[in-house]
C-alpha positions in Angstrom: 144.5 171.3 178.8 145.5 174.5 177.0 143.0 176.5 175.0 144.0 178.7 172.1 141.9 181.7 171.0 143.1 184.4 168.6 146.7 184.2 169.9 145.7 183.9 173.6 146.6 180.7 175.4 144.7 179.8 178.5 144.2 176.9 180.9 141.1 176.3 183.0 141.4 174.6 186.4 138.9 173.3 188.9 138.7 175.1 192.3 140.2 172.0 194.1 143.1 171.6 191.6 145.7 173.9 193.2 148.5 171.4 192.6 148.0 171.7 188.9 148.6 175.5 189.2 152.0 174.8 190.7 153.0 172.9 187.6 151.8 175.7 185.2 152.9 178.9 187.0 156.2 179.3 185.2 155.3 178.2 181.7 156.2 180.6 179.0 153.8 179.2 176.5 150.8 180.0 178.7 149.2 183.4 179.1 146.4 183.1 181.6 145.0 180.5 184.0 141.4 180.6 185.0 139.6 178.8 187.8 136.0 178.1 186.9 133.6 177.9 188.4 135.2 180.1 191.0 135.2 178.9 194.7 133.2 180.6 197.4 136.4 182.1 198.8 139.8 182.6 197.3 142.0 181.1 200.0 145.4 180.1 198.7 144.4 181.1 195.1 144.4 184.8 196.3 147.8 184.3 197.9 149.1 183.2 194.6 147.9 186.3 192.9 144.6 185.1 191.5 141.7 187.6 191.4 138.0 187.3 190.9 136.8 188.9 187.7 133.8 188.9 185.3 134.9 187.5 181.9 133.2 190.5 180.1 132.6 194.1 181.0 130.4 196.8 179.7 131.3 200.5 179.9 128.8 203.0 181.3 128.7 206.7 182.0 126.3 209.3 183.3 125.7 211.9 180.6 125.0 214.5 183.3 122.6 217.4 182.9 124.4 219.3 180.2 127.4 219.1 178.0 129.3 221.5 180.2 128.5 219.6 183.3 129.8 216.4 181.7 133.0 217.9 180.5 133.6 219.7 183.8 133.3 216.4 185.6 136.3 214.9 183.8 139.9 214.9 185.1 142.1 217.9 184.3 143.9 216.4 181.3 140.9 214.7 179.7 138.9 217.9 180.2 141.5 219.9 178.4 141.7 217.3 175.6 137.9 217.3 175.0 137.7 221.0 175.0 140.6 221.4 172.6 139.0 218.7 170.3 135.8 220.6 170.3 137.5 224.0 169.6 139.4 222.5 166.8 136.3 220.9 165.3 134.3 224.1 165.5 137.2 226.0 163.8 137.3 223.5 161.0 134.9 223.1 158.0 133.8 219.7 159.3 130.2 219.0 160.2 128.5 216.6 162.6 125.3 214.8 161.9 123.1 212.3 163.8 121.6 209.7 161.5 118.6 208.0 163.1 118.3 205.3 160.4 121.3 203.7 158.7 120.8 203.1 155.0 122.7 200.6 152.8 124.6 203.4 151.1 125.7 204.9 154.5 126.9 201.6 155.7 128.8 201.0 152.5 130.5 204.4 152.9 131.4 203.7 156.5 132.8 200.2 156.2 136.2 201.1 154.7 136.8 203.5 157.7 135.9 200.8 160.1 138.4 198.3 158.5 141.1 201.0 158.6 140.5 201.5 162.3 141.3 197.8 163.0 144.8 198.2 161.4 147.4 197.5 164.0 145.2 195.4 166.2 146.9 192.0 165.8 144.0 189.8 167.0 141.0 191.9 166.0 138.6 190.6 163.5 135.8 192.7 161.9 132.4 192.2 163.6 130.7 193.3 160.4 131.9 192.9 156.8 129.0 194.0 154.6 126.5 196.8 154.5 123.7 194.2 155.0 125.3 193.2 158.3 125.6 196.8 159.5 121.9 197.6 158.6 120.9 194.2 160.1 122.3 194.9 163.5 118.8 195.9 164.6 115.9 198.3 164.1 117.3 200.9 166.6 120.7 201.3 165.0 121.9 204.9 164.4 125.1 206.6 163.4 127.0 209.7 164.4 128.9 211.0 161.4 131.6 213.7 160.8 132.1 214.9 157.3 134.5 217.3 155.7 133.6 220.3 153.6 133.3 218.1 150.4 130.8 215.8 152.1 133.3 212.9 152.6 132.9 210.9 155.7 135.9 211.5 158.1 134.6 209.4 161.0 131.5 207.4 162.0 130.2 205.8 165.1 127.5 203.2 164.9 125.2 203.5 167.9 122.3 201.6 169.4 119.3 203.3 170.9 118.3 200.7 173.6 115.0 202.2 174.9 114.2 199.1 177.0 117.4 199.3 179.1 117.6 203.1 179.0 121.1 202.9 177.5 122.4 204.7 174.4 125.4 202.7 173.2 128.4 203.5 171.0 129.3 200.4 169.1 131.6 200.2 166.1 133.9 203.1 165.2 135.6 204.0 161.9 137.9 206.8 161.0 139.5 207.8 157.8 143.2 206.9 157.6 145.6 209.8 158.3 143.3 211.8 160.5 144.0 210.3 163.9 147.3 212.0 164.5 146.0 215.5 163.6 142.4 215.4 164.8 140.5 214.3 167.9 137.4 213.1 166.1 136.7 210.3 168.5 136.5 212.8 171.4 134.1 214.9 169.4 131.9 211.8 168.7 132.0 210.7 172.3 130.8 214.1 173.3 128.0 213.9 170.7 127.2 210.5 172.2 126.6 212.1 175.6 124.5 214.8 174.0 122.3 212.4 172.1 121.9 210.2 175.2 120.7 213.2 177.1 118.4 214.3 174.3 116.8 210.9 174.3 116.2 211.2 178.0 118.3 208.1 178.8 120.1 207.9 182.1 123.2 206.0 180.8 125.6 206.2 177.8 127.7 203.2 177.0 130.8 202.4 174.8 129.9 198.8 174.5 131.2 195.6 176.0 134.5 193.8 175.7 136.3 190.7 177.0 137.8 191.6 180.3 141.4 191.2 179.4 143.2 194.1 177.9 146.4 193.5 176.1 144.9 190.8 173.9 142.3 192.0 171.4 141.8 195.5 172.9 144.8 197.1 174.5 145.2 198.7 178.0 145.3 202.1 176.4 141.7 201.7 175.1 140.5 200.9 178.6 142.4 203.9 180.0 140.9 206.2 177.3 137.4 205.1 178.2 138.1 205.7 181.9 139.4 209.2 181.0 136.1 210.0 179.3 134.1 209.2 182.4 133.1 205.6 181.6 133.5 202.8 184.1 133.4 199.1 183.6 130.8 196.9 185.2 130.1 193.2 184.8 128.3 192.6 181.5 125.9 190.3 183.3 124.4 193.4 184.9 122.8 194.2 181.5 123.1 190.9 179.5 123.6 187.6 181.3 124.4 185.8 178.0 128.0 184.7 177.5 129.3 186.2 180.8 130.6 184.4 183.9 132.8 185.0 186.8 136.3 183.3 187.2 139.4 183.4 189.2 142.3 184.6 187.0 146.1 184.8 187.1 148.3 186.1 184.4 151.3 183.8 183.7 153.1 185.4 180.8 152.6 188.1 178.2 154.7 186.9 175.3 153.1 187.6 171.9 150.5 189.9 173.4 150.4 193.7 173.9 151.5 194.4 177.5 150.6 195.5 180.0 147.9 193.0 180.5 145.0 194.5 182.5 141.7 193.2 183.8 139.0 194.6 186.1 138.4 192.6 189.3 135.8 192.5 192.0 137.0 194.4 195.1 135.3 191.8 197.3 134.0 188.3 196.7 131.2 187.6 196.6 130.2 191.1 195.5 128.7 193.1 198.4 126.2 194.9 196.1 122.9 193.2 195.3 122.8 195.1 191.9 125.8 194.5 189.7 125.3 197.9 188.3 126.6 199.3 191.6 129.8 197.2 191.6 133.0 199.3 191.4 135.6 197.0 189.7 139.3 197.8 190.3 142.1 197.5 187.8 144.6 194.7 188.2 147.6 195.5 186.0 150.6 193.2 185.0 153.4 195.6 184.1 156.1 194.8 181.6 159.4 196.7 182.0 159.8 196.9 178.3 156.5 198.6 177.8 156.2 201.7 180.1 152.6 202.5 181.0 151.1 205.0 183.5 148.9 202.9 185.7 147.5 206.0 187.2 145.3 206.2 184.1 143.0 203.7 185.8 142.5 205.8 188.9 143.9 205.6 192.4 142.7 202.0 193.1 145.0 199.9 191.0 146.7 196.7 191.9 150.0 195.8 190.2 151.0 192.2 189.9 153.9 190.8 188.0 153.1 187.9 185.7 153.9 184.7 187.6 156.4 183.5 185.1 158.5 186.7 185.7 159.4 185.3 189.1 161.8 182.7 187.6 163.2 181.9 184.2 160.3 180.6 182.3 160.3 177.0 181.1 158.4 175.3 178.3 
C-alpha cells in the first residue's frame, strides 16, 4: 500500500475508500495520503483536511514593460532586496553575459557550480551530470552567466527559449561555493531573465516546474522566494499535460522531511476557470512548531493545517 520515493512515503486511496484513511491518519511512518483519481466533490475528505491539488506546478511571471516596472511591482522587502543586489553587482567588477548557444566547454565549466548548489538538499539528484546532457537539453537552450574580473564563472542559469509557447524559462542554476552568503547573484540573474524575456518579445517568464509538495525535494523557502520575485504557480498541465494529474491530498506526518510541508491547492473544485493559466492556486501549509516559518511569505490567502498525526500520539 505504501509507496517510497526519495525519502517520501505516500499512500494512494480510491475515492470510495474513506475507511482506509481512518486506519492511516495517525501513522508516523507515512507522510502523505493521496486520493486518485479525485472525486467530483470533496465531501467528507475535505472535512478531514484533504485538499485538491495538481501534482506538479510551473511558475510564471509577467516581465512587465520595463525593468523598473517589474521591480516596482514587487513587495516592499523583495523590491529592496532586488535593488540592493543590482547596486552591489554594478559596484563590483563582475560582468553579466547572455549566451545564446551553450557550448561543450561552457557546460563543463558550469557543471561544478550546479553540483555545489545541490549541496544540503537531502533528496535532490542532479538532472544533468555531463556536458553532453547540458548541451543536449535542446536546440533553444541558452545561459545567463556572471563572471568575476578574472573571467571565472560565479553563477550560471541555464534557460530555455520556448518560442512556441511564448515562455522564456530559467531551468538549472549553479553558483560558486562561498558566494551565496555575501552576494545576491540569483536575484541579479532573475532580473536578467525578465529583461531577456522582454527583449525576445515573450509575454511570460518562468522559473520551471516542480513537484507540488515543498519540504521534500524543494523546500518551502524556495517557493516563498519565487513568490517574492513575482512568480505564481499554476498547474503544469496548463503548459504540458505529460506527467501531471490532479489528486486529493492530506499531509500525515513530516518526520525525515524538511518542514513546513506546503503545497498549492485549487481554491474551488472543479476549477472555475476554463483556462488553467488563469487558476490562482492557494498555499496550504502544514506548520511544525520546531521549524518557525513566516507563512505570510505566500501572500494573504494561506490555509494552515496541522499534519493529521499531530492530533494524537503517532503510532506505527
